[in-house]
Every structure is written in structure tokens, then in C-alpha cells.
N, C-alpha and C positions, 0 to 999 in steps of 0.2 A: 483540646480533645474532650468530647463529651463521653463520659464512661458508659452511660446507658446506651448511647448510640453505638459505641464500640462493640458492646456485647450483643446488641441486636442486629448488627450488620447494617447500620445506617450512617456510620462515620466516614467522612471523606478527607479528614485532616489529621489523622492519627500521627503522621510524621512531624507535626508541629510540636508534639510533646514527647513522643517516643524517639529513640535514637540519640544522637550526640548533638548537644546544643551549647554553644559558647555564650556565657553570661556571668556577670558578677565576679569577674577576675578568674574565671576558670571554665570548666566544661561539665555540664550535667550529662550523665549517661543513664538512659532508662530503657527497660525492656520488659516485655510481657512473657512470663515463664511460670505458669501456675504450679507445675509439678516440681520445679527446681527446689533443691534443698539448700543450695548456696550458689552464689555467683560472684566472680571476681573479674573486674576489668583489668586486663593486662595491656599496658601501652609501652611506647618507647621510653617514657620517663618514669615508669613505676607501675605499681599495682594498687587498685582501690577496691576494697570489698564493697559489694552492693547490699542494700538492706530493703526489706519489703516496705511498700508504700500503698496508699489507698486501701483497697480491700485485701491486700496480701498477695494478689496475683501479679502485681507489678513490682519491679525492682529498680532501685535508683542508687547512684553514687555521684558524688561531686569531687572533681579532681582540680584542686586549686592551682592556678598558674599554667594550666594546660589550655592551649589554643588551637588554632587551625594548623593542619599538617600533621597532627599526632596520629600515629598508627596504633590501632587497638583491636582487641578481640575479647570475647566473653568466655571465661572458663565456667562451664555450667556443671554442677554436681547433682547427681541423682542416684539414689539407691547404691551408693558405694562406688560409683563410676564418675569419671570426669570426661567431658568432651568440649573441645574448643570450637567456637562458632564465630562467624562474622556477624555483624549487626544487621538483623533483618531490615531495619529502617535506616541504615547508613547511606549517606549520599555519595560516597566514593569508596573504591577498593584498590588494592595493589594490583599490578599487572600479573596475569597468570604466569607461572603456576603459584605465585604467592597470592594471598587472598584476604589479608587483614583489612579491616575497614579503616577509613581515614576521616578524621574530623575535618569538615569541608565548609568553606566559605562560598555561598551561592550568590554573593553580591555581584551585580553586573549592571552597567549603564546602557539600557536599551535605546535603539534609534528607530524602532519600528512602530512608533506611536500612531502614525496615520493608518498603517495597515491594520493594527489591532482595533482602532476606533471604528474603521469601516466594517471590519468583520463582526464586531459586537452589534453595530447598528443594523446590519443586514439580517443577522440571525442565520440559523442553519438552513431553513427552508429556501432561502435565496439561492443556495448553491444548486438546487434542483434544476434551475433554469439557466445555469452558467456552464461554461466549458470546463471540463476536468480531464486533462490529459496527463496521466501520472507516469513518472519515470521511477520504477522500483530499482533499488540498488543496495548492494552490500559495500559499505564504505571502504573496507580493507582491500577489495579486489576490483574496484573501479579503475584506479590507476595505482601503480607502485613506483617508488623512486628509482628502482633498478630496471624499470621497463617490464618486458614480458617474462622475465626470469621468475621461476617458481620460488616463492619465499614465504616463510612464516616468521621472519625476523622483524621484531617491532620497529627497528630503525628503517624498515622499508615501507612502512605505512605512512601515508600523509596524515597530518593531524587535522582535527576539526578546523583549526585556524587556517591551515594551508588550503584545505578544501574550500573555505570561505572565499578564497582568492580566485579559484578557477571554476568551481561547480556552477555558481549562478549564471555566469556568462555562457557556459556550455549549454545549460538547460534552455536559456532564452534563445540562443542561436538555433537549437535543435527543435524548438517548438513545443517544449513541455512546460506547462504552467503549474504543475504540482510535482513534488518528489516524495517518494515513500522510502524511508530507511528501514531495512530489516533490523531486528531488535538490537537496541543499544543498551539495555539493562545488562549489568555485568554477568558474564558466563565463563565457565572454566575451559570448555573444549571448543577449539576453533571450528571443528567439523560439525558442531550443532547449529552453527550460524546464528547463535543467540536464542534459539528456541527452547533451550534448557537452562534457564537463568539460576543464579544464586543470589544476586543482588538486585532486588526488584526496584529499589530506589536509587541504585548506584549506576552512574554513567560508566560504560566500559572504558577502562583506562588504556585500551589499545590505541586509541586515537587522541588521547589528551584528557583534559580536565572538564568539569561541568561548565565553567565559564567559557571555555573554548567552544563547547557545543552551542552555548548560547550565542556566541559570535557567529557561528555558521548559520543558525536559524535566523538571526538578525540580518545577515547579508542576503539570505534567500528572500526574506520578506521585502527588503529594500529593492530587490530585483523583480518584485511582483510574483513571487513563487510561493505557493502554499506548501506546508510541510506536514507530512503524515509519519507516524511511527508505528511499527508492528509491536503489539503488546500481547503477552502470553498469560491468559487468565485460567488456564486449565491445569498446568502441571509445572514441576520444577525439578532441577537437577538433584541427583541422589547423593552428591558429595557430602561427606559427614560434617564438614564445617558449615554447611548451608542450613536450610530449613528443616531437613529431615530429623525427626526425633529431637526437636529443638530443646525442649526442657527435660529430656530424658524419656519423653513419651511422644506418640504421634500427635503433635499439636496442630500442624497445618494440613496433614494428610490423613487419609482414611487408615484406620488401624487394621483393616482387612485387605490383604493383598489382592483378593479377587476383584476388587474395584479400586484398590489403592495404587496399583502399578499400571502405567499406561502401556500402549503398544510400543512406545519408544524406550521403555525401560525406566522412565522417570516416575516420580511420585505425583499422583493426582491430588489436587486440592480438594478438601472436604468442604463443599459449599453450604452445607447445612450448619456450619459453625459461624456465628455472627462475627467472631473475631477474625476469621479467615476472610470473610467478605469485606470487612472494614479494612483489612490489610490491602487487599487487591484494589478496592475502590480508591483508597487513599493514594496508592501507587499511581494509578491511572490519572487521578486528579492532579497529583504532583507533577507528572511529566507534562501534561497539557498546560498547567498553570505556570510552573517555574520556568519551563523552556519555551513558552509561547507557541506550542505546537498547535496546528490547526485541526488536528484530529488523530484518531487512532484506528488502526486496522487490527481487529481482534482475531487471533489465530485459533483455528480448530474449534469453531463454535458448535459443530456437530457433537463434540464431546461434552459440551455444556447441555445441549438440548436432550440428548439421549444418553443413557448410561454407557460410557465408553464408546460413544458414537454409534451404537448398535440399536437401530430402531426396534428390533425384536425384543430388546430388554425394556423398552418403554421410556417415557419421558422422565427425566430427572427433575421433579418438581421444585426441589430446593434450589438447584442450580439455575433453573429458568427464572425463579423469583429473584435470585441474586442478579441475574443478567438485566432484568427489568430495572432494578434499583440502580445498578451500575450505569446503564446508558442514560437513564433519565437524570440521574444525579450529576454525572460528568457534563452532560450537555447544558443543564440549567446553571451550573457553576461556571461554565466557560462558554458564554454566548457565541454562537457562530461556529463552534467546533463540531466536526462531523465524526460519526461513529460508523465504521465499516465492518461487516461481518464476513469472514471466510467461512461460509456455511454451504456445505455440499448436500444438505438434506432438502426434502420437500416440505419441511415444517411450515405451517401456514402462519404468516404474520411476522416474519423476521424484521421487516422494515415498517411494520404498522406501529403507530404510537402506542405507548404503554397504556394510556388511558382508554385505548380502544382494544386492549387485550393483546397487543403485539409485544415484541421484544425491544422496540424503540431504536433500532438502527436506522441510519439514513440510507445506507446502500448495502447491497448483498452481492458478493461475487457470483457471477453466473457461470458456474462450473460446467453445467450441461452445455451451454453455448460453446465454451472452450473445447470440450471433448468432441462434440459433433463437428465443429468447424475443422479442427486439426485432423480428425479422422477422414473427412471428405477430401482434404487437400493431400492426404497421404495416398489416396487411391489412384490407380491408373485411370486415365481419362475414360477408358472403355467401361469402367465400373461406376462411374459417377452418375450416369442417368438413373441407375437402379437405387442410388442413395441420394438422389436429388434433394429430397426434403430434409436432409440433415441440416441444410442451411435455412430452411423456412420454419422448422419446428420450434425454434426459440420464440418466435412471435405468437405461438399458440398459448404460451404461459407468461409472456413478458410482462403483461399488465398486472400480474399477481403481486409483484414486488418492485422496488426500485433497484434495478440491477446495474452492476458495474461489470464491464467486459474485461477479464484478466488473461493476459499471456505472461504469466509470472515466472519466478525462479523455479518453481516446482516443475515447469514444463521443459527445462533445459538441463536436467541433471539425471543421475542414476540410470544411464543407458537409454533415456528417452529421446536423445538427440535435441539439437537446438531447433528453434522454430523454422529457420530456413532449411536446415537439414531434413526436416519432416516433409518438405514438399516433394511430391513424386518426381522421379526422373533423375537425370544426370545433372552435373554442375550447371550447365547452361540453362536447363529447364527450370531449375529451382528459383532463380531470381525473378523471372516474370510472374511466377505463381506467388512468390512472396510479396511482390508489389501489389498484386491483386487481392491477396489475403488482407493486407493492411488497409486497402481502400474499402473493402467490405466491412472491416471492423469499424472504420470511421463512419461509414454510412449507416451502420446498425444503431438503433437507439441505445442509450446507456453511456455512462462515463467510461473512460478508457484507462487501461494500465498495461505497460510494456516493461519488460525487464531489460536492464542495461546490456548493451552489446547487440541487441536485436536490430538496432538502428544501423549497424554497420554490416549486417549479414554475417554475424558470427557463425562459424562452422565447427567450433569446438565447444563441448559442453562446459558449463560454468564450473570453475574450481576456485574455492575460496582462497587458495594460496597463490593464485596467478591473476595478474591484471587482465582486462579485456584485450583482445588482439587488435590493438589500435593500428598496428602495422598494416592491417588489411586495407586501410585507406590509401595505401600506396598502389593498390591494384585498381585499375579503372572500374571493374565490375562492382567492387565493394564501395568505392568512392561514389559512384553514380547511385548505388543503392541508398547510401546515407543521404545523398542530395534529394532523392525521391522521398524518403521518410521525413526529412526536414520540411520539404515543401508541402507534403501531405499534412503534417502536423500544423503548419501555419494556416493552411486552407481551413482545417478544422476550427482553429481558434478564431478565425476571421469571419466565419459564416454561421450566424445563429440558427439557421435551419438544421445544422448538424447537432445542436445541443439544447436549444431553448425550450423545446417541447418534447424532451426525451420521454417523459412519462405521461404525455397527453395522447389521447386517441387520435387526434388530427395531426400529430407531429410526424406520423409515419404511415405510408401505405405502399403496398406492392403494386408495381406497374407491370411486372412479369414474374410469375411464380408457378408456371405450369409448363414451361418449355423444357421438359426433361430430356428429350432427344438431343438437344443442342447444348444442354447444361448452361443455360443463360438465365440471368435474373435481372430485374430492374426495380430499383427502390426510389421512391420519392420521399424527401424530407422537407418539412416546412417549419419556418420560424415566423411567428405572427406578431402583430402589434402588441405592445405591452411588455415585451421581453425586457428583462433587466440585463443591461450590458455593462454594468459597472464592476463586475467581478474580476478576479485575477485572470489575466490573459485575454479578457474580452476586448473587442475592438469597438470603441464608442462611435466610430464613424460608419460602422456597418449598418446596412438597412434593417429596419425593424420588421419588414415583411419580405420574405423571400422563399423561393422554391428551388430545391436542388434535386437533380435526377442523377442517379448512379446506375450505370449499366455494366454488368459483369458477364464475361465469357470464361467459364471454367473448363472448356474443352480444349483439345489440342488442334482444333480446326478453326480456320477463319470463317466468319459469317458476314459476307458483303451485303450491303443494302438491308441491314437488319432493322426491323421496324419496332418502335416502342410507343405506346400511348403517352401523350403529354397534353391532356385536355386543358383548354384555356390558355395555352402558351402560344406565342407567335415565333419565338426564336430560342435557341439554346447556345449560351456562351460556354465554351469548354474551359473549365478551371484546371483540370489535370487529366492526363492520359498516361496510364502505366506503361504504354508502349512507345512513348516519345524517345527519340534517340539520345536525348540528354540524360536519360535514365538507363541507357544501354538497351533500349528497345529498337524497333525497326521502322517506326513511323517518324518521318521528319518532323522536328519540332517547329511549330509556327514561328515566323520571324518576330512577331509582336509579343511572344510569350512573356518576355521580360517586362513589358509595359502594360500587360493586360490588367484591367480593373473592372469592377462591377458597374462603374458609372459610364464608361465609354467602351463599347464592345468592338474590338478590332475585327475587321472582316474575316481574317484568316482563322479566327477562333469561333466564329459564329455560324451556326447551322440554322436553316429555316425549318419551321414546323408547319406542315401543311395538313389542314383538316384534322388537327389535333394529333398528328402522328409525326414522330421524329424518325428519320431514316439515316442510318449511320453504318460505317464499316466497323466490325469488331474483330481485331486480330486474335490469334490463339492466346489463351491464358492472359486476358487483358481486362482492364477496367477503365471506364471513362466517366468523368464527373462533370456535370453541366449545371450552370445557373439558368433557370428558365425565366423568360421574360414575356 
């Protein structure tokens, strides 16, 4: 660790010196606590007084004979008081409600060398022209050992190692080539979902040990799946044993509650302090480096950009500068790793490179697209013509940033209803609309993210104490919905027109965007020569030049003989139809569907295009996807 860099907010390896490190027949404990008047390390095997080192703001103790597995805490004395704290730089902690830190061995024999070499060689920018279909998940509520029974019993959680045996195959089968884990840094309250951490370097012990998490990431990489992690750079839990008033004073947080307390009741980090910036940057770099993660999704970036997320309060310049150092540093130290911003603001330049004045993220969540899309699908069909351009508005601003299209956990909790529940109408009406919604999502430019359970048509809001309702697969409507989502995901991965030119002007064009009375739309996507197809989930055999046409009917009326412009094409091979009966629709599925390919077009899947116009029947609430030839 470089002391100057630490104080000036430029350090990315503070954990290599601070924290607990086994060496020389014992363990060194080091912490940063400038205002402390005395500190004692209290462990399973004894107590060791710490002494000041370096410039007097750091403390150190050596515990001879102490090795991996020792539980410990810091007793920090200040102004006649004593408070026990976990180690801010500790690599592991006890299972809640216990909270002591644990001296931890991070040694692991990785088997993902080929994956990591390819990622480093390609660099981050290669991902812009690759497919990214993300499965967002909370590890404790994906599946539970007791089934769908509500439980917060640790014995009911699958471990990282156990998930390594089942999760990769499920993701591959379902057509997801990336997975995003909700926060895994240690946290005290299950209901915070990890977004109010206490151990920024510590893997949550709910699901096992650091090396078991490495085993899970390793297995995912070997299955060709990229791994993202939610990271929280804005705030931390108020629990007294954590970062709050760490050395007897507000060391990490603002001393003024007006800006020091977040809307969630947690403490806001003070990003004007170099030591705090170095802490957060080192934590992020540690997760990506030690665990071979392929990127981070940073939570609540609006609270970084503006004071407490309020544009009226103005830009928080210190925090913005921190973010620029953060993204550029983590990306340069971990070639090929991506940075994703959950940013709901209109701030200009979130995904612009730092050297061009931007924040340096690779992708930004398109929250506006999410809200507009779900609001339209919630409306009665009679009201959709008057709100028709909710679906077209996103393309008015899409070129401003590199957007990612999210239907995340935030949309299926707190009384908002699940994605499928949000669809207008009764049970029978929701499924065809849900299928059409997801086809529209895949046809829209930008990378994709869906929360677990959406692929089976979950109709119960997410609860962190219950597993997903997998029993729904026993019902034909839900099983066919999963089959549709799976097939759609694989079509997305296999066709570069849907992802290769997401952020290029010629990768997207409207073929119908003014048929308000009939609530229909048509989108053409193009993948052109020069596309990089070697990325995770890509199909190396897919053509390098292709055109896809997606036609959507969001009304409750059928439109027979509907005409769509398809200039320059002679025929259209149907890749997917939301209304096929294999998906619980009403249109008979073509007999050759199981053998359809882009090389040989079966007659029952091919429509002729005459004079540059495709004529087709559009059932109510339907979407049809074609390969143009």
C-alpha cells in the first residue's frame, strides 16, 4: 500500500497491508484509526494491544502462533469510551447475528485460465458488440433446500459450492450468458438484500466461505458465463460494530446528518476524504481481482452524482471525481472487466470515457425505458393508442449513452407486482402480453437484464425468505412460458443482429412507428460484417451479416394481412412467434420448427416479400420475429 496514494484517494490495494495477514509464524493486524486513543485486538486465543505505526494514524499488532480461522474484533478507545468493531478490511465474518471478523485464507486453484486470458485479450470495449443477457439473482432465494417453504434458517440455503453444481447448467439451458449476484459483501439484516453492508471486503457467510465463492465463479466461467456483482459505493449500515464512528469519530461518513444519513437510514460515505475513496476503490478492485469477477454493477449512482440524489442540490463534485478514479482504475487494473451504473438521472456522460469528461462506465441502466414500457403494458388496450410513443421515446435519447435494459428485482417488490402481474387483464391475458413484452425487449438495442423467476411467469412478489415458485412449471401455462423465454433467449444469443451493433446508428431502425390506432410497431435490427463473435454466449457459426425484423401488436384485436416495409429483402424466415401453440398461443406451430435454421429455410416458416413489403397476420397481443433474406 502506498501511503500517499491512500490519503489522496488513489490507492487500489489497501487491503494488501491493512486487515489481518498471516506471516512469520503469526498474524499481523493493521487498521486505520487516527482519532483512537488505544486499540486492542481480541481474538479466540487472546488479546493483543496495538501500537501506532507509520505516521501515527495507523495501528498494528502481531499475534504469534495465530493463523487462519481465528475470530477477532477491535476494541477501540476514544475519549473515555470503548466500542468493539469488526475489521473494515477483514476478508470474512461470522454469520449474522454474530459479526466478528475471521482471519481468512484466500488460496484457491483456479481452472478458468482460458476464460480470463480471452477476457484480458479482448478488453472491455469488445463487449459492446457481444451478446449480454443477464440473469439477476439473490443467491439465498433462488432455490432453498426445503422447497418453497418460507425460511431464514441458514441450513436451508444452498452453499456457493452447491450452487456451482446446479446454477451454470440452468443458466446455459435457459439462455443466459451472464449472471449478476445481488450484493455478497457481508451485511447484518436479511431484508436489506445486501445493500447496507458492514463488511466491504468480507464475503457473506450465509452461503459459505471465500474459496467456495471462488469455486462458484470458476464453475460459471467454465460454462461460458460472465459474472457480475452488485457493489455499494454510496452508504453503509449503521450498526455500531461496523464503520460508523469507527475511531470514535465519523471517519468514513459525513459528520453532518443533513448529508450524512441516506433516505434508507444508513450512513453516507464522505467521498471528499481520500482515505474513504481508497477504501472503496480497494474493495472494488479486491472483489474483481480476487474473485475473478467480470464486472460490477454500482448501486444508486444518482446519489454519487447529486447530493443525496437530488438534482436541485447540485452536483457533488468530490463524489464525481471519486467515481472517475474508481471506474478508470478498476478497469485498467482488471482488463476486460465491465462497470455498470444504476443511474436514474439525465446526467450527461455516465458512459463516456473519463479522458473525455465522462464517468467511465461501460453501461448505464435505462430506467426510463423500463418505466415507460411497463406503464404501457399496464394500460387497457383502449388507452394504448394515446400512449403509443411510450415505446418509441427511448430511441429519442438512446444514442446519448450505452444503455442496458433492466427488468430488475426493484420491479417485483414492495407492492409493485411482478412483471407478468403488471400486464393488463386477467390471468389468460397476461401471458401473451408477457411474451410480447420480452420479444420487444430483445429487439430493442441495448444489453438485457431480467430478475430470477420472471422466466417462469412468477405471479408472487419476490421475498428474500422464500425460493422462487418453481412448482409453477407443473402448470402448462407457466411451463410453456418458460419454454418461450428459453427459446427467445437462445434466439437472442445466436443472432448478431440483436446485439452486434447495439450502439451504432445503422444497427436499428423503425419500420413502423406511427400506427397508433392499431398499436403496432415494427423494428429492424442489423448485424454487419466485422462483428466479433468470440464473446461469451456467441455463436461462432452465425452469419456475420444479417437483418432481423420484429413486428409487434399490442392491441387486443387481430390484424390480418398486416403490411410492413422490408426493403431489399426477398423472403422472411420466421424465427419465433409469441402466439405459437407450443407457447400456449393459438397459432399452430409449424411442423419444421424444431429443425429450422438460418441456412435452410423450411417452407412452412418462410413468407415471401413482394415489392419490398411483407404481408402477415398479427394475432392480438403478439410478436413475430423474422430473419430477412
